[in-house]
N, C-alpha and C positions, 0 to 999 in steps of 0.2 A: 384644631381647625374645624370650622363649622361645616358639617356634611350637608347642609342645605343652602349652599353658597348662592348669593344673588349679586350680581354687580353692582345693583343700585344700594345694596346695603353697605357698601364699603366705607361711606363717610358717615353713615347713620350710626352704626353700632359703635364705632370708635368714638364718635361725638358724644353719644350717650355715656360711655364708660370712662373716656379720658379726654374731655372737651379741650383741655389747654394744652395737650401734647401737641408737637409740632407734626404736621402730616406732609407738607410740601415746601420746598424751597426751589425757586427759579430765578429767572432774570429780572422779575419785579418783586422779588421779596420772599417771605415766607408766610405761611399760614397754618394756623392749628387745625384739627380735626373739626372743632365746632365751627369755625370759619369756612372750612371746605364744605361741611354740610349745608350751611347757610347759603354759600354761593351756588351751589349746585342745584339747591331747590328752587332759587329764584331764577336761575338759567332754565331749569326745567320748565317752568311756568312762562318764560319768554318763548320757548320752543311751542308750548300749548297756545300761546297767542299767535304763533306764525302758523298755526294749522297743522301742526306735527301731532301725531299720535302713535299708538302702537304700531311698530313695522316700519315706520317713515325712516327713511335713509337721511342722516344727517352728517355732512362731510367737514373736514377742517384741513387747511393747508397752512402750516407753520412749523417751524422749527420745534425742537423739543421744548416744550413749556409747560407750566402750570395751567395754562388756559386748555391745552389739548387734554390734559387729564380730566379738568373740570367739565369739558363737553362730552367726554366719554361718559362720566358718571351722571351727568345731567340726563343725557338722552336715556340711560338706563332707568331713571327714576320715572319716565313716562312710558317706557317699552319701546321707544325708537331705537334705532340700529345706528351706532357711531362708525364713520369711516375716516380714520386718519390717512390723508394722502401723501405719498411719497413727495416732499417738497422740491426734490431734485428734478422732478418731471417737467417737460416742456409745457406749454399751455394745451397743445393739441393732445398730447398724452393725458393731461388732468382731464379734459374735456371729454376724452374717451372713457375715462373710469366713471365720471359723474353720469354720464349718459347711460352706462352699463348698469349703475346703480338705481338710476331714476331718483338721484337726490334732489331733496326740495330745499335744504338749506346748506349753505356753504359760509363757513367761518374761514376768515383768512387774516393774516398780519400783512401789514402795508408793505413789507418788503416783497410780497408776492402780488403787488397791484398789477404788474404787468401780466403775470401768470393768468390772474381773473379776468383782465381785459380781454386776452385772448380767448378764454373760455366763453365770455359773454359775446364775442364777436363770432364764436363758431355755431352758435345757434342754439345752445342748450336751453331748453324752455323749463318753465316752472321752477326757477332756481331763485331763492331769495339769498342775498349776499349779506352778511354782517362782518364788518371791519373789527378784528379784536383790538386794536390800538387806536381806533378812529377818534376823531373829535366832531364827527358829523352828528346829525340828529339820530339816525339809526346806527349806533355802534354798540359795542358789546357792553362795556360798563355802564352807560347811560340806562340802556334798556333793562340791564339786570338789577341795577339799584332801584329802578322804579316798579319792579315786579313784585308779585306776592312772594312772601318768605315761607309759605305754607307748602310742606312737602307734598307732590302730588300723590306719594304713597305707592306707586306701582312697584311690584315685585316680581310678579310673573312666575313661571316654573322653571324647573333645572334646564328643560329642553327648548326654552325661548332663545332665539338668536338675539344677542345684544351687541355683537361686533361683527365688522366685516372688512378685513384686512385684504388688499388686493396683491397678487402674485402674478408675473406674466407666465404665459403658458409656452408650450412648443411652438404654437402657431402665431406667437407674438400678440395675441389678444389678452388683454387683462381678465383675470379671473377673481371674482370675489369669494373668499374663503369664509364659510359661515361660522360663527363662533358662538356657542350657546353657554349658558351659565354652568352646565355640566361641565363643557370643556375647561372652563376657566377653574372650576372647583378642583378639577385633577391637576391642571397647571400649577396652581398656587401650593400645592403639596411638596413641591420640590424645595420650598424655603427652608424645611427642618434640616437636611443634611448640611446646608450652607451657614447654619447658625443665625437665622432670622429670629427676632423676637420683637417685643415692643420697645427695647432699648436700642435697637438697630439703627444706624444711621445709613442709608443705602444710597449708593451713587449711581444714577444712570447716565452713562455717556454714550448710549446707542440711540438712534432716532426712534422716535414714538410710533412712526407708521410701521416699524419693523417688529415682529414679534419678540425679537430679541431685546427691544427697548421697552415697549408697552407691557409685554409679558413680565419683564423685570420689576417695573413699577407695580403691577397688580400683586405680584409676589410681596412685594414690601408692604402695600397697603393692607393685604390681607392679614399680615402679621403685625399690623399696627406700628410699623417703622416709620421714622422720619426720612423721606425720599427726596433726594437732592437731584434735580433734573437739569442738565447742561443743554443749552441750546447748539453749542460748538465747543470746541476745545483745541489747545495746542498740547503738546507734551508737557511744556513747563507749566501751562496753567491747570492741567489735570493733577499733576503731582501736588501743586499748591491747594487745590480743593480737597485732595485725598488727605493731606496732612493738616491742614488749617481747620477743616471741618469734622476732623475725627472720624473719617469715614470707616465703617465697619465692614461693609459688604459692596462689591461691585461685580459687574460682568463686562468683559472686554473681549476683543477678538486678539489673536496671537501677534498680529501685525502692530496693533497699539502697544501690547505689552512690550514688544520689541523696541519701539520707539521710547517708552518710558525709562527702560533699563539703560539706555543709552544717553540720556540725559546727564551731563555733568553734575556731580553731587547728589544724584538720585539716591546712593546708598546711605548718604550720611543723614537723610531726612527720618523723620520720627514717624513711623507707621504702626505703632504699638497697638492702635485700637483695631486695626483690621483682622477680621475674623476668617476671612476667605475671600478668594477670587475665582470667579467661575469664568470659563472662556469656551469659545465654540467656533464654528465656521471652518477650521482646518486644525490639523494637529500641531503641536507645539514641538519645536527642536530641541534636544538636550541642551545646547548651548544657550538658548534664550531662557528655558527652564531654570537652568543653573544661576543665571543672572537675576531672574525674577525671585527665586527664593532667597538669594543673598540681599535682594534690594528691598523685598516688601516683608520677608520673614513671616510667611502666613501660608496656610493650606491652598493649593490650587486644585480646581475641579474642571475636567474636560466634560462638555455635554454635547449632544448630538439630537437635532430635532428640525423640523421643518414648520413653515407657516401652517400647514395642514394638521401638524400634530400639536399646535399651540405650545411650542418650544420644546424643552429637553424631554426625550423619551429614554435616554441612556446616559450614564454617568462613569466617568473614570475617576474613582476616588483620589483623594490626596496621597493615600499610602501607596498608590500605584504609579506615582510620578518619580521614577528614579532616573537620575541624571548620568549613571553609569552601571555597570554590572550586567547580569544575565536579563534583567527585567527592564532594561532600557527600552526594548521593543513594545513594550506596553503603550509608550508614548504615540504609537502609530494607531492606537485602538481608542473608540471612542466609549470604551467602558462595557458595562453591563446594563440590561433594561431595568427600569425601576420595578418595584414589586407589582405595580398595578398595570404594567405595560406588558403585552405579548408580542414577541418578535420571532419571525422565522426567516428563512433563506430559500427562494424558490426559483426552480429552473424555468426557461422560457416555455416549458410545455405544461406548467403549472405543478410540478411535484416539488416537494420538499428536498433538498439537497441534503447530501451527507455532511457531517462535521468537518469543518475546515475546506469544503468547496464553495466556489464563488456563485452568486446568483443574485436576483432582485430581492432587496430588504422589502418585507411585508411587516406593517405594524397594526396591532388592534389595541385600543385603549380607549377610556373614557374621555381622553384629551382629543382623539381624532374627530375631525370636523364630520359633519353630516353630509357635506358636499359644497359644491360651487353654485353661487347665486344665479338662478334661472339657467343653468347649464346641465341638463340632464344626461347628456351624452358624456360630457367630461366627467360628471360625478360617476356615472355607471363604469367608465374605463377606469378611474383611480380607486373606487371603493367596491369590492366585490359583495356578493349577496350574504357572505358571512361576517361583513363588516371589517375585513382587512383592507387596509390602505396600502395600495402599491406605490412606494416612495419613488420608483425610478432612480434609486441608488444601488448600485452594485456592491456587495459586500460578502463578508464570510463570517462565521462564528467558530471560535477555537473550542478544544475540549473543556476549557475551564469557563466557557460562557462570555468571553470577550468578544465584543463586535468590531470589525475592522471593515471602514468603508473603503473599498479600492477603486471605484471609478463612478461615473455618472451616466447613466444610460440615455439621458437626453442631452448629454454634451454641454450641460450648464456650467458656467464659469462663475466661480465664487472669487470675488476680487474686494479685499478689505471688509469682508462680511456681507457684501451686496451680491445678490443673484443676478446674472447677466445669461440671457439666451442667446445664443450665437444667430439664430434664424432672424432675430429682430434686428441686430446689428447688419447682417449680411443684406437684408431687404432694402436697407437705406443705401449702403454702399453700391449695390447693384443698380440703383437708379441713377448713379453718377454717368455723366456721358463718357463713353469710352471704356467702361468696364465691362469685361467679356465674362469672367468668372470670379467668384470671391468665396473665400472660406474664412471663417472666424473661429479661432481656437484659445484656449487658455494657456498661457506659458508660465513656468515658474517664475516667481518674483519674491526676492528677499524680503520686500516690504510689506507687499499686500497679499502674499500667498500665491496668488495668480493675478496675471495681467492679460488684458484683452488684447490679441494680436490679430491683424487682418492680413490675409495672404491674397493678392489681386493679380490677375492676369488681364492685361490690356487688349481690347479689341484690335484687329488689324488696322494698321495706318494711324493708331493713336498714340500719343505721348501722355503719360500720367504723372502728375505730380503729388507725392504723398502729403505734403503740407496743405495743398488744397483740398484733397480728399478729406484730410482730417477736418479742415474748417466747414466743410460741406456736412459731414456727420455731426459735428458739435451744434450746428444750427438746427438739427433735427431730434437729437436725443439727449437725455440727461448725460450730464459728464461722465460718471462713472461706467456708463455703458460704452463710451467712445474708446477706439482703440489705443493703446499707449504705444503702439508701433504699427506701422503699415510697411509691407515688403511687396515689391513688384517683381513677379516672376514671369517665366516664359510659359509654364504650364504647372497644373495641380496633378497629384497622383489619383488617378482614376482606376476604379474597379472594371469588372467585366461588364457591368450594366450601366457604366458611365457615372457611378455614385463616386463623390469625392472622399477619398479615404483620409479621414481626419486623424485616424490613428498614426498613419504614417507621417502626417505633417507635425503632430505633436511629438513623434520621435525625432524628427528632423530638427526642431527647435529646442530639444531638451538638452540642457548643459549637464555633463557628467562630472 
């Protein structure tokens, strides 16, 4: 791996060494590294023509596609900062991200025309829009085809910011996580243990606005792999791709692995090319692991990381994946930190706790972000003067160095690999007429790991309809943030200060 990683070089160096090797396959076909390098140079010149330069924010709203990857690399060739936006957000939420970033260009697929119309109606200024699949005068392919093919040549330094992925905070305001070349250089080191090399055919079934998706593709590109990008999938379709395209590596969440192994005939398929499956967001159960090993017959690796750490910082090796016996408990662990990652567990008073005791997980690594875009207070709260990132996750480390995540300090819910912050959902439900109190929690779900549940108290004299409340929420938030269930109760458990005791609520709705 090149120690002087530059995001903009990812098409350049492979195009020079292996021009005819396949780089990307997506909904519109495949392209070689030479074609990827040519297309990103032309697109980079389009960005220059639009007035972009070093530091300009360039956004894209689209499902996972080769175009999203092209935009990320093209922006890096002029020093601009790419922002893949969560395509599941509403128009108002997208507008909030664009305004926070002060984005000057927005690429979008026609599927999201309504979202973009809402953005434009919201009053976001200084924004040029480019339709990825348009046939109008100002569209992606036409402008790129007519642009200069000369590479602008910008490389920048290791510390230059090249990406900005957004994550919601506990205040429900979007925060732009700053990603440098140095962060990505460390992130892409993880490919070695997973068996990545130039012969790999890597499948990305995760969204590219998520570090789990985009980071996975960047690991593949850094290793010269052929990267297959799926805009969406069904369990049957995903198995077809894995078998039919001779996939060697992929990253999935446990809920998806569970779906795949339950497809009739899955075990009879030929997955002989698979080298590894990495998974994260939640532990895997012994029963799902057993069926996965029987179905795919390949090593599994569990990883733990956050957007702010640019992907995995710990790994549970395949040899630690036992389906029975005394070591089966390791499946609840997220493994051990990578050699370049420091990790410690801290008390609320800021003291390192003893082995086996729980506290907040702190991480220090070249993968860790330098902070949040234009949010100095949030940055200072998350990253201390010594460079330790305070994850907000509660965990412990055992005597052998295995890390266990036991809770989430911020009450974050992880459903199907997506992060949901309760306060954002609560704020919407609280606006519904007749709602007196609301608490949103995560409850166990066999498919998604966790499901969003809302517990609501009606104001005096009001009758609430859970279906109507559900529709109200869905009109204002992305679908994955909406409660899977809503329950009307007469009261919520309160502490001495009047604070809602979510721990008691979670216990109430936990099935044993």
